N, CA, C and O atoms as CSV, one atom per row, in Angstrom:
chain,resi,resn,atom,element,x,y,z
A,1,MET,N,N,31.673,144.905,122.459
A,1,MET,CA,C,32.188,143.552,122.541
A,1,MET,C,C,33.346,143.411,121.543
A,1,MET,O,O,33.175,143.658,120.349
A,2,SER,N,N,34.497,143.022,122.029
A,2,SER,CA,C,35.649,142.894,121.143
A,2,SER,C,C,35.799,141.455,120.669
A,2,SER,O,O,35.366,140.511,121.330
A,3,LEU,N,N,36.419,141.318,119.520
A,3,LEU,CA,C,36.668,140.004,118.941
A,3,LEU,C,C,37.915,139.393,119.559
A,3,LEU,O,O,38.819,140.109,119.990
A,4,LEU,N,N,37.959,138.080,119.600
A,4,LEU,CA,C,39.126,137.369,120.090
A,4,LEU,C,C,40.327,137.690,119.187
A,4,LEU,O,O,40.229,137.601,117.964
A,5,HIS,N,N,41.439,138.055,119.789
A,5,HIS,CA,C,42.675,138.396,119.072
A,5,HIS,C,C,42.457,139.520,118.052
A,5,HIS,O,O,43.053,139.515,116.975
A,6,GLU,N,N,41.603,140.474,118.403
A,6,GLU,CA,C,41.245,141.545,117.482
A,6,GLU,C,C,42.453,142.368,117.026
A,6,GLU,O,O,42.605,142.635,115.834
A,7,GLU,N,N,43.303,142.765,117.958
A,7,GLU,CA,C,44.476,143.566,117.606
A,7,GLU,C,C,45.428,142.768,116.719
A,7,GLU,O,O,45.980,143.303,115.758
A,8,LEU,N,N,45.618,141.506,117.036
A,8,LEU,CA,C,46.502,140.654,116.251
A,8,LEU,C,C,45.970,140.484,114.831
A,8,LEU,O,O,46.724,140.614,113.866
A,9,THR,N,N,44.687,140.196,114.699
A,9,THR,CA,C,44.124,140.012,113.354
A,9,THR,C,C,44.157,141.323,112.572
A,9,THR,O,O,44.318,141.306,111.352
A,10,ARG,N,N,44.009,142.446,113.248
A,10,ARG,CA,C,44.102,143.741,112.569
A,10,ARG,C,C,45.491,143.917,111.968
A,10,ARG,O,O,45.623,144.352,110.825
A,11,LYS,N,N,46.528,143.579,112.737
A,11,LYS,CA,C,47.909,143.698,112.242
A,11,LYS,C,C,48.164,142.748,111.075
A,11,LYS,O,O,48.856,143.102,110.120
A,12,ILE,N,N,47.604,141.543,111.154
A,12,ILE,CA,C,47.777,140.569,110.071
A,12,ILE,C,C,47.121,141.081,108.795
A,12,ILE,O,O,47.721,141.028,107.721
A,13,ILE,N,N,45.892,141.575,108.909
A,13,ILE,CA,C,45.178,142.082,107.736
A,13,ILE,C,C,45.903,143.303,107.165
A,13,ILE,O,O,45.990,143.459,105.947
A,14,GLU,N,N,46.413,144.150,108.022
A,14,GLU,CA,C,47.198,145.305,107.584
A,14,GLU,C,C,48.413,144.842,106.768
A,14,GLU,O,O,48.710,145.408,105.716
A,15,ALA,N,N,49.105,143.819,107.257
A,15,ALA,CA,C,50.260,143.273,106.539
A,15,ALA,C,C,49.835,142.681,105.191
A,15,ALA,O,O,50.553,142.814,104.200
A,16,CYS,N,N,48.672,142.031,105.156
A,16,CYS,CA,C,48.157,141.483,103.899
A,16,CYS,C,C,47.913,142.587,102.879
A,16,CYS,O,O,48.240,142.427,101.703
A,17,PHE,N,N,47.343,143.701,103.318
A,17,PHE,CA,C,47.111,144.828,102.414
A,17,PHE,C,C,48.432,145.400,101.910
A,17,PHE,O,O,48.534,145.789,100.747
A,18,GLU,N,N,49.436,145.455,102.769
A,18,GLU,CA,C,50.750,145.939,102.346
A,18,GLU,C,C,51.313,145.056,101.237
A,18,GLU,O,O,51.812,145.555,100.228
A,19,VAL,N,N,51.230,143.738,101.432
A,19,VAL,CA,C,51.718,142.799,100.422
A,19,VAL,C,C,50.927,142.962,99.128
A,19,VAL,O,O,51.511,143.028,98.047
A,20,SER,N,N,49.609,143.027,99.233
A,20,SER,CA,C,48.757,143.167,98.059
A,20,SER,C,C,49.056,144.462,97.303
A,20,SER,O,O,49.143,144.467,96.075
A,21,ASN,N,N,49.211,145.547,98.039
A,21,ASN,CA,C,49.475,146.836,97.404
A,21,ASN,C,C,50.833,146.865,96.715
A,21,ASN,O,O,50.983,147.485,95.662
A,22,GLU,N,N,51.820,146.199,97.300
A,22,GLU,CA,C,53.165,146.223,96.727
A,22,GLU,C,C,53.353,145.221,95.593
A,22,GLU,O,O,54.031,145.521,94.611
A,23,LEU,N,N,52.759,144.033,95.717
A,23,LEU,CA,C,52.960,142.997,94.704
A,23,LEU,C,C,51.855,142.943,93.657
A,23,LEU,O,O,52.097,142.538,92.520
A,24,GLY,N,N,50.641,143.348,94.032
A,24,GLY,CA,C,49.519,143.222,93.115
A,24,GLY,C,C,49.083,141.767,92.985
A,24,GLY,O,O,49.554,140.908,93.731
A,25,ALA,N,N,48.198,141.491,92.053
A,25,ALA,CA,C,47.665,140.148,91.839
A,25,ALA,C,C,48.486,139.436,90.771
A,25,ALA,O,O,49.201,140.071,89.996
A,26,GLY,N,N,48.374,138.102,90.741
A,26,GLY,CA,C,48.958,137.347,89.648
A,26,GLY,C,C,50.100,136.424,90.001
A,26,GLY,O,O,50.589,135.704,89.130
A,27,PHE,N,N,50.547,136.417,91.249
A,27,PHE,CA,C,51.626,135.525,91.647
A,27,PHE,C,C,51.064,134.248,92.257
A,27,PHE,O,O,49.871,134.158,92.550
A,28,LEU,N,N,51.934,133.267,92.444
A,28,LEU,CA,C,51.560,132.037,93.123
A,28,LEU,C,C,51.408,132.294,94.622
A,28,LEU,O,O,51.960,133.255,95.158
A,29,GLU,N,N,50.653,131.422,95.288
A,29,GLU,CA,C,50.469,131.544,96.738
A,29,GLU,C,C,51.800,131.579,97.473
A,29,GLU,O,O,51.951,132.309,98.452
A,30,SER,N,N,52.766,130.794,97.006
A,30,SER,CA,C,54.065,130.729,97.689
A,30,SER,C,C,54.768,132.084,97.724
A,30,SER,O,O,55.477,132.385,98.684
A,31,VAL,N,N,54.583,132.893,96.704
A,31,VAL,CA,C,55.177,134.237,96.671
A,31,VAL,C,C,54.525,135.110,97.739
A,31,VAL,O,O,55.216,135.811,98.478
A,32,TYR,N,N,53.209,135.067,97.819
A,32,TYR,CA,C,52.501,135.863,98.826
A,32,TYR,C,C,52.838,135.375,100.231
A,32,TYR,O,O,52.952,136.175,101.160
A,33,GLU,N,N,52.995,134.071,100.381
A,33,GLU,CA,C,53.343,133.510,101.683
A,33,GLU,C,C,54.684,134.075,102.165
A,33,GLU,O,O,54.796,134.524,103.306
A,34,LYS,N,N,55.688,134.052,101.302
A,34,LYS,CA,C,57.011,134.557,101.676
A,34,LYS,C,C,56.974,136.054,101.958
A,34,LYS,O,O,57.586,136.528,102.916
A,35,ALA,N,N,56.256,136.793,101.124
A,35,ALA,CA,C,56.155,138.241,101.321
A,35,ALA,C,C,55.415,138.567,102.612
A,35,ALA,O,O,55.806,139.477,103.343
A,36,LEU,N,N,54.349,137.829,102.892
A,36,LEU,CA,C,53.580,138.077,104.108
A,36,LEU,C,C,54.396,137.760,105.353
A,36,LEU,O,O,54.292,138.465,106.357
A,37,LEU,N,N,55.201,136.714,105.300
A,37,LEU,CA,C,56.083,136.413,106.433
A,37,LEU,C,C,56.997,137.595,106.737
A,37,LEU,O,O,57.192,137.952,107.898
A,38,ILE,N,N,57.553,138.196,105.697
A,38,ILE,CA,C,58.425,139.360,105.880
A,38,ILE,C,C,57.652,140.513,106.504
A,38,ILE,O,O,58.115,141.132,107.462
A,39,ALA,N,N,56.467,140.800,105.959
A,39,ALA,CA,C,55.656,141.919,106.468
A,39,ALA,C,C,55.250,141.696,107.920
A,39,ALA,O,O,55.269,142.632,108.719
A,40,LEU,N,N,54.886,140.469,108.267
A,40,LEU,CA,C,54.487,140.168,109.645
A,40,LEU,C,C,55.670,140.292,110.602
A,40,LEU,O,O,55.543,140.852,111.691
A,41,GLU,N,N,56.809,139.770,110.188
A,41,GLU,CA,C,58.002,139.860,111.036
A,41,GLU,C,C,58.423,141.313,111.233
A,41,GLU,O,O,58.882,141.681,112.314
A,42,GLN,N,N,58.272,142.138,110.207
A,42,GLN,CA,C,58.609,143.558,110.327
A,42,GLN,C,C,57.655,144.292,111.261
A,42,GLN,O,O,57.972,145.376,111.751
A,43,LYS,N,N,56.498,143.709,111.506
A,43,LYS,CA,C,55.550,144.263,112.478
A,43,LYS,C,C,55.804,143.697,113.879
A,43,LYS,O,O,55.056,143.988,114.812
A,44,GLY,N,N,56.852,142.894,114.021
A,44,GLY,CA,C,57.205,142.346,115.324
A,44,GLY,C,C,56.413,141.116,115.717
A,44,GLY,O,O,56.376,140.752,116.892
A,45,LEU,N,N,55.773,140.466,114.743
A,45,LEU,CA,C,54.961,139.287,115.038
A,45,LEU,C,C,55.744,138.017,114.739
A,45,LEU,O,O,56.543,137.971,113.804
A,46,CYS,N,N,55.507,136.994,115.538
A,46,CYS,CA,C,56.107,135.684,115.308
A,46,CYS,C,C,55.216,134.929,114.327
A,46,CYS,O,O,54.088,134.563,114.655
A,47,ALA,N,N,55.730,134.702,113.127
A,47,ALA,CA,C,54.957,134.027,112.092
A,47,ALA,C,C,55.793,132.914,111.488
A,47,ALA,O,O,56.974,133.091,111.188
A,48,LYS,N,N,55.147,131.749,111.315
A,48,LYS,CA,C,55.820,130.591,110.733
A,48,LYS,C,C,54.979,130.071,109.585
A,48,LYS,O,O,53.750,130.094,109.636
A,49,ALA,N,N,55.667,129.593,108.531
A,49,ALA,CA,C,54.974,129.056,107.360
A,49,ALA,C,C,54.968,127.539,107.372
A,49,ALA,O,O,55.870,126.902,107.916
A,50,GLN,N,N,53.933,126.971,106.762
A,50,GLN,CA,C,53.803,125.526,106.577
A,50,GLN,C,C,53.993,124.765,107.895
A,50,GLN,O,O,54.787,123.830,107.997
A,51,VAL,N,N,53.231,125.210,108.894
A,51,VAL,CA,C,53.318,124.630,110.228
A,51,VAL,C,C,52.434,123.386,110.304
A,51,VAL,O,O,51.234,123.460,110.039
A,52,PRO,N,N,53.025,122.238,110.667
A,52,PRO,CA,C,52.199,121.030,110.792
A,52,PRO,C,C,51.318,121.113,112.042
A,52,PRO,O,O,51.803,121.380,113.142
A,53,LEU,N,N,50.034,120.884,111.856
A,53,LEU,CA,C,49.081,120.889,112.969
A,53,LEU,C,C,48.293,119.592,112.927
A,53,LEU,O,O,47.820,119.167,111.873
A,54,ASP,N,N,48.163,118.979,114.078
A,54,ASP,CA,C,47.431,117.720,114.168
A,54,ASP,C,C,45.931,117.952,114.125
A,54,ASP,O,O,45.417,118.926,114.675
A,55,VAL,N,N,45.245,117.042,113.462
A,55,VAL,CA,C,43.788,117.022,113.436
A,55,VAL,C,C,43.360,115.936,114.408
A,55,VAL,O,O,43.763,114.779,114.284
A,56,CYS,N,N,42.535,116.323,115.382
A,56,CYS,CA,C,42.102,115.360,116.400
A,56,CYS,C,C,40.622,115.037,116.260
A,56,CYS,O,O,39.808,115.887,115.901
A,57,PHE,N,N,40.308,113.817,116.547
A,57,PHE,CA,C,38.927,113.339,116.583
A,57,PHE,C,C,38.755,112.571,117.871
A,57,PHE,O,O,39.408,111.550,118.084
A,58,ARG,N,N,37.875,113.058,118.735
A,58,ARG,CA,C,37.616,112.435,120.035
A,58,ARG,C,C,38.909,112.185,120.817
A,58,ARG,O,O,39.106,111.140,121.437
A,59,GLY,N,N,39.769,113.189,120.756
A,59,GLY,CA,C,40.998,113.134,121.530
A,59,GLY,C,C,42.130,112.340,120.904
A,59,GLY,O,O,43.191,112.188,121.508
A,60,VAL,N,N,41.914,111.833,119.698
A,60,VAL,CA,C,42.932,111.035,119.027
A,60,VAL,C,C,43.358,111.755,117.750
A,60,VAL,O,O,42.517,112.219,116.981
A,61,THR,N,N,44.684,111.844,117.527
A,61,THR,CA,C,45.190,112.452,116.300
A,61,THR,C,C,44.882,111.531,115.127
A,61,THR,O,O,45.258,110.359,115.123
A,62,VAL,N,N,44.184,112.088,114.123
A,62,VAL,CA,C,43.789,111.291,112.964
A,62,VAL,C,C,44.445,111.777,111.672
A,62,VAL,O,O,44.249,111.188,110.609
A,63,GLY,N,N,45.212,112.838,111.771
A,63,GLY,CA,C,45.887,113.353,110.586
A,63,GLY,C,C,46.633,114.627,110.900
A,63,GLY,O,O,46.574,115.149,112.014
A,64,THR,N,N,47.334,115.116,109.898
A,64,THR,CA,C,48.088,116.347,110.032
A,64,THR,C,C,47.853,117.191,108.786
A,64,THR,O,O,47.802,116.661,107.676
A,65,PHE,N,N,47.709,118.495,108.962
A,65,PHE,CA,C,47.664,119.402,107.828
A,65,PHE,C,C,48.719,120.461,108.060
A,65,PHE,O,O,49.249,120.592,109.164
A,66,PHE,N,N,49.018,121.209,107.026
A,66,PHE,CA,C,50.036,122.254,107.126
A,66,PHE,C,C,49.380,123.608,106.949
A,66,PHE,O,O,48.873,123.938,105.876
A,67,ALA,N,N,49.398,124.386,108.021
A,67,ALA,CA,C,48.849,125.747,107.966
A,67,ALA,C,C,49.761,126.599,107.107
A,67,ALA,O,O,50.981,126.554,107.265
A,68,ASP,N,N,49.186,127.377,106.197
A,68,ASP,CA,C,50.017,128.257,105.365
A,68,ASP,C,C,50.883,129.130,106.257
A,68,ASP,O,O,52.106,129.155,106.120
A,69,ILE,N,N,50.236,129.850,107.178
A,69,ILE,CA,C,50.980,130.680,108.137
A,69,ILE,C,C,50.268,130.607,109.483
A,69,ILE,O,O,49.043,130.700,109.561
A,70,LEU,N,N,51.048,130.440,110.527
A,70,LEU,CA,C,50.546,130.483,111.897
A,70,LEU,C,C,51.197,131.684,112.570
A,70,LEU,O,O,52.422,131.785,112.629
A,71,VAL,N,N,50.364,132.596,113.079
A,71,VAL,CA,C,50.866,133.835,113.675
A,71,VAL,C,C,50.674,133.783,115.187
A,71,VAL,O,O,49.565,133.587,115.684
A,72,GLU,N,N,51.779,133.962,115.906
A,72,GLU,CA,C,51.783,133.998,117.372
A,72,GLU,C,C,51.130,132.762,117.993
A,72,GLU,O,O,50.663,132.810,119.131
A,73,ASN,N,N,51.098,131.662,117.251
A,73,ASN,CA,C,50.437,130.428,117.695
A,73,ASN,C,C,48.970,130.651,118.052
A,73,ASN,O,O,48.396,129.891,118.833
A,74,LYS,N,N,48.360,131.700,117.477
A,74,LYS,CA,C,46.974,132.050,117.814
A,74,LYS,C,C,46.056,132.166,116.608
A,74,LYS,O,O,44.844,131.995,116.738
A,75,VAL,N,N,46.615,132.456,115.431
A,75,VAL,CA,C,45.788,132.697,114.249
A,75,VAL,C,C,46.357,131.926,113.062
A,75,VAL,O,O,47.532,132.063,112.723
A,76,ILE,N,N,45.503,131.112,112.434
A,76,ILE,CA,C,45.866,130.431,111.189
A,76,ILE,C,C,45.496,131.355,110.037
A,76,ILE,O,O,44.381,131.873,109.973
A,77,VAL,N,N,46.447,131.555,109.127
A,77,VAL,CA,C,46.188,132.354,107.931
A,77,VAL,C,C,46.264,131.413,106.734
A,77,VAL,O,O,47.322,130.859,106.436
A,78,GLU,N,N,45.152,131.239,106.062
A,78,GLU,CA,C,45.075,130.400,104.869
A,78,GLU,C,C,45.102,131.313,103.649
A,78,GLU,O,O,44.227,132.163,103.481
A,79,LEU,N,N,46.102,131.134,102.810
A,79,LEU,CA,C,46.294,132.005,101.658
A,79,LEU,C,C,45.743,131.376,100.389
A,79,LEU,O,O,45.830,130.166,100.181
A,80,LYS,N,N,45.181,132.219,99.556
A,80,LYS,CA,C,44.717,131.811,98.229
A,80,LYS,C,C,45.161,132.871,97.226
A,80,LYS,O,O,45.357,134.038,97.564
A,81,ALA,N,N,45.315,132.423,95.978
A,81,ALA,CA,C,45.593,133.336,94.869
A,81,ALA,C,C,44.690,132.882,93.723
A,81,ALA,O,O,45.153,132.374,92.702
A,82,VAL,N,N,43.395,133.081,93.926
A,82,VAL,CA,C,42.373,132.594,93.000
A,82,VAL,C,C,41.476,133.745,92.554
A,82,VAL,O,O,41.455,134.816,93.160
A,83,LYS,N,N,40.736,133.490,91.476
A,83,LYS,CA,C,39.845,134.511,90.941
A,83,LYS,C,C,38.791,134.928,91.960
A,83,LYS,O,O,38.503,136.114,92.125
A,84,SER,N,N,38.221,133.933,92.640
A,84,SER,CA,C,37.250,134.241,93.697
A,84,SER,C,C,37.252,133.129,94.736
A,84,SER,O,O,37.521,131.967,94.432
A,85,LEU,N,N,36.950,133.509,95.951
A,85,LEU,CA,C,36.873,132.535,97.041
A,85,LEU,C,C,35.621,131.681,96.869
A,85,LEU,O,O,34.545,132.185,96.547
A,86,LEU,N,N,35.783,130.399,97.087
A,86,LEU,CA,C,34.687,129.454,96.930
A,86,LEU,C,C,34.297,128.879,98.287
A,86,LEU,O,O,35.063,128.981,99.245
A,87,PRO,N,N,33.114,128.277,98.377
A,87,PRO,CA,C,32.695,127.675,99.651
A,87,PRO,C,C,33.702,126.660,100.196
A,87,PRO,O,O,33.870,126.551,101.411
A,88,GLU,N,N,34.378,125.914,99.307
A,88,GLU,CA,C,35.350,124.930,99.795
A,88,GLU,C,C,36.573,125.579,100.436
A,88,GLU,O,O,37.217,124.970,101.290
A,89,HIS,N,N,36.902,126.811,100.036
A,89,HIS,CA,C,37.998,127.536,100.697
A,89,HIS,C,C,37.584,127.899,102.126
A,89,HIS,O,O,38.373,127.774,103.063
A,90,GLN,N,N,36.350,128.346,102.274
A,90,GLN,CA,C,35.842,128.668,103.608
A,90,GLN,C,C,35.768,127.405,104.469
A,90,GLN,O,O,36.127,127.431,105.646
A,91,ALA,N,N,35.306,126.310,103.883
A,91,ALA,CA,C,35.209,125.051,104.626
A,91,ALA,C,C,36.586,124.611,105.103
A,91,ALA,O,O,36.720,124.075,106.203
A,92,GLN,N,N,37.605,124.832,104.288
A,92,GLN,CA,C,38.962,124.441,104.645
A,92,GLN,C,C,39.421,125.144,105.917
A,92,GLN,O,O,39.899,124.488,106.842
A,93,ILE,N,N,39.286,126.465,105.978
A,93,ILE,CA,C,39.755,127.206,107.163
A,93,ILE,C,C,38.866,126.893,108.369
A,93,ILE,O,O,39.362,126.807,109.492
A,94,ILE,N,N,37.571,126.725,108.150
A,94,ILE,CA,C,36.671,126.366,109.252
A,94,ILE,C,C,37.065,125.002,109.818
A,94,ILE,O,O,37.117,124.828,111.036
A,95,ASN,N,N,37.339,124.042,108.948
A,95,ASN,CA,C,37.769,122.721,109.413
A,95,ASN,C,C,39.078,122.805,110.177
A,95,ASN,O,O,39.237,122.131,111.195
A,96,TYR,N,N,40.017,123.617,109.709
A,96,TYR,CA,C,41.309,123.757,110.379
A,96,TYR,C,C,41.135,124.254,111.810
A,96,TYR,O,O,41.731,123.704,112.736
A,97,ILE,N,N,40.323,125.288,111.995
A,97,ILE,CA,C,40.183,125.829,113.356
A,97,ILE,C,C,39.312,124.928,114.229
A,97,ILE,O,O,39.483,124.905,115.448
A,98,GLN,N,N,38.381,124.186,113.626
A,98,GLN,CA,C,37.559,123.263,114.407
A,98,GLN,C,C,38.376,122.071,114.893
A,98,GLN,O,O,38.123,121.538,115.973
A,99,ALA,N,N,39.359,121.653,114.092
A,99,ALA,CA,C,40.104,120.435,114.394
A,99,ALA,C,C,41.358,120.685,115.230
A,99,ALA,O,O,42.038,119.734,115.615
A,100,THR,N,N,41.669,121.934,115.514
A,100,THR,CA,C,42.876,122.266,116.268
A,100,THR,C,C,42.506,123.082,117.504
A,100,THR,O,O,41.332,123.349,117.761
A,101,GLN,N,N,43.507,123.464,118.248
A,101,GLN,CA,C,43.302,124.346,119.401
A,101,GLN,C,C,43.364,125.819,119.006
A,101,GLN,O,O,43.221,126.692,119.861
A,102,ILE,N,N,43.577,126.107,117.717
A,102,ILE,CA,C,43.636,127.485,117.231
A,102,ILE,C,C,42.195,127.988,117.095
A,102,ILE,O,O,41.356,127.329,116.480
A,103,GLU,N,N,41.919,129.156,117.670
A,103,GLU,CA,C,40.536,129.628,117.734
A,103,GLU,C,C,40.137,130.603,116.631
A,103,GLU,O,O,38.949,130.831,116.403
A,104,VAL,N,N,41.132,131.181,115.941
A,104,VAL,CA,C,40.832,132.190,114.926
A,104,VAL,C,C,41.549,131.842,113.631
A,104,VAL,O,O,42.716,131.453,113.629
A,105,GLY,N,N,40.819,131.992,112.525
A,105,GLY,CA,C,41.405,131.763,111.212
A,105,GLY,C,C,41.083,132.914,110.287
A,105,GLY,O,O,40.000,133.497,110.345
A,106,LEU,N,N,42.045,133.237,109.425
A,106,LEU,CA,C,41.836,134.251,108.399
A,106,LEU,C,C,42.020,133.595,107.036
A,106,LEU,O,O,43.006,132.897,106.798
A,107,LEU,N,N,41.076,133.822,106.163
A,107,LEU,CA,C,41.157,133.363,104.781
A,107,LEU,C,C,41.453,134.601,103.941
A,107,LEU,O,O,40.685,135.563,103.948
A,108,VAL,N,N,42.569,134.569,103.220
A,108,VAL,CA,C,43.025,135.751,102.485
A,108,VAL,C,C,43.260,135.374,101.030
A,108,VAL,O,O,43.954,134.400,100.738
A,109,ASN,N,N,42.678,136.149,100.118
A,109,ASN,CA,C,42.831,135.904,98.686
A,109,ASN,C,C,43.561,137.070,98.026
A,109,ASN,O,O,43.090,138.207,98.021
A,110,PHE,N,N,44.728,136.746,97.471
A,110,PHE,CA,C,45.524,137.735,96.755
A,110,PHE,C,C,45.289,137.672,95.252
A,110,PHE,O,O,45.994,138.344,94.499
A,111,GLY,N,N,44.321,136.888,94.794
A,111,GLY,CA,C,44.125,136.638,93.368
A,111,GLY,C,C,43.461,137.751,92.584
A,111,GLY,O,O,43.369,137.667,91.360
A,112,ASN,N,N,43.002,138.777,93.249
A,112,ASN,CA,C,42.357,139.905,92.581
A,112,ASN,C,C,43.091,141.191,92.913
A,112,ASN,O,O,43.799,141.259,93.917
A,113,PRO,N,N,42.931,142.214,92.079
A,113,PRO,CA,C,43.567,143.497,92.418
A,113,PRO,C,C,43.121,144.023,93.791
A,113,PRO,O,O,43.873,144.727,94.465
A,114,ARG,N,N,41.907,143.678,94.191
A,114,ARG,CA,C,41.399,144.091,95.503
A,114,ARG,C,C,41.463,142.891,96.452
A,114,ARG,O,O,40.792,141.883,96.228
A,115,LEU,N,N,42.262,142.999,97.497
A,115,LEU,CA,C,42.448,141.921,98.468
A,115,LEU,C,C,41.116,141.527,99.095
A,115,LEU,O,O,40.313,142.382,99.470
A,116,GLU,N,N,40.896,140.218,99.203
A,116,GLU,CA,C,39.725,139.693,99.912
A,116,GLU,C,C,40.195,139.033,101.191
A,116,GLU,O,O,41.213,138.342,101.194
A,117,HIS,N,N,39.461,139.238,102.286
A,117,HIS,CA,C,39.798,138.538,103.518
A,117,HIS,C,C,38.528,138.292,104.324
A,117,HIS,O,O,37.593,139.093,104.331
A,118,ARG,N,N,38.540,137.147,105.000
A,118,ARG,CA,C,37.419,136.785,105.868
A,118,ARG,C,C,37.982,136.187,107.144
A,118,ARG,O,O,38.995,135.487,107.135
A,119,ARG,N,N,37.307,136.478,108.232
A,119,ARG,CA,C,37.722,136.005,109.557
A,119,ARG,C,C,36.750,134.920,110.022
A,119,ARG,O,O,35.543,135.019,109.802
A,120,PHE,N,N,37.286,133.895,110.660
A,120,PHE,CA,C,36.482,132.813,111.190
A,120,PHE,C,C,36.914,132.515,112.608
A,120,PHE,O,O,38.100,132.579,112.931
A,121,ASN,N,N,35.948,132.189,113.458
A,121,ASN,CA,C,36.222,131.822,114.857
A,121,ASN,C,C,35.722,130.406,115.092
A,121,ASN,O,O,34.726,129.970,114.513
A,122,ARG,N,N,36.441,129.703,115.957
A,122,ARG,CA,C,36.005,128.360,116.346
A,122,ARG,C,C,34.753,128.513,117.202
A,122,ARG,O,O,34.680,129.399,118.054
A,123,ARG,N,N,33.786,127.662,116.976
A,123,ARG,CA,C,32.521,127.759,117.719
A,123,ARG,C,C,32.565,126.951,118.962
A,123,ARG,O,O,31.588,126.916,119.710
């Protein structure tokens, strides 16, 4: 059984490791965001930063959030540069994919020498 957008998420995670290996830990999220955009584009992927996405409730838009990176209009990538991922970071990406038409989210933490990443699917 394959995962939804498995090949795409593999390429995204690969690009994240490239950024992590080249830059290391200790920068602001904005630095990793810009570097990841370059790495994704060099892999031939369409990636946009700070994409406004509407949050809907019962078919009505109730707010807007900005996805750190949206890849191929299919995967939200939420970036962190923190010591460790917390439950509220996971809740953030889960809420993003639940409230939008995007079905897959990746939570990526560049805050440690060893890259952390987690994948989430809309239920």
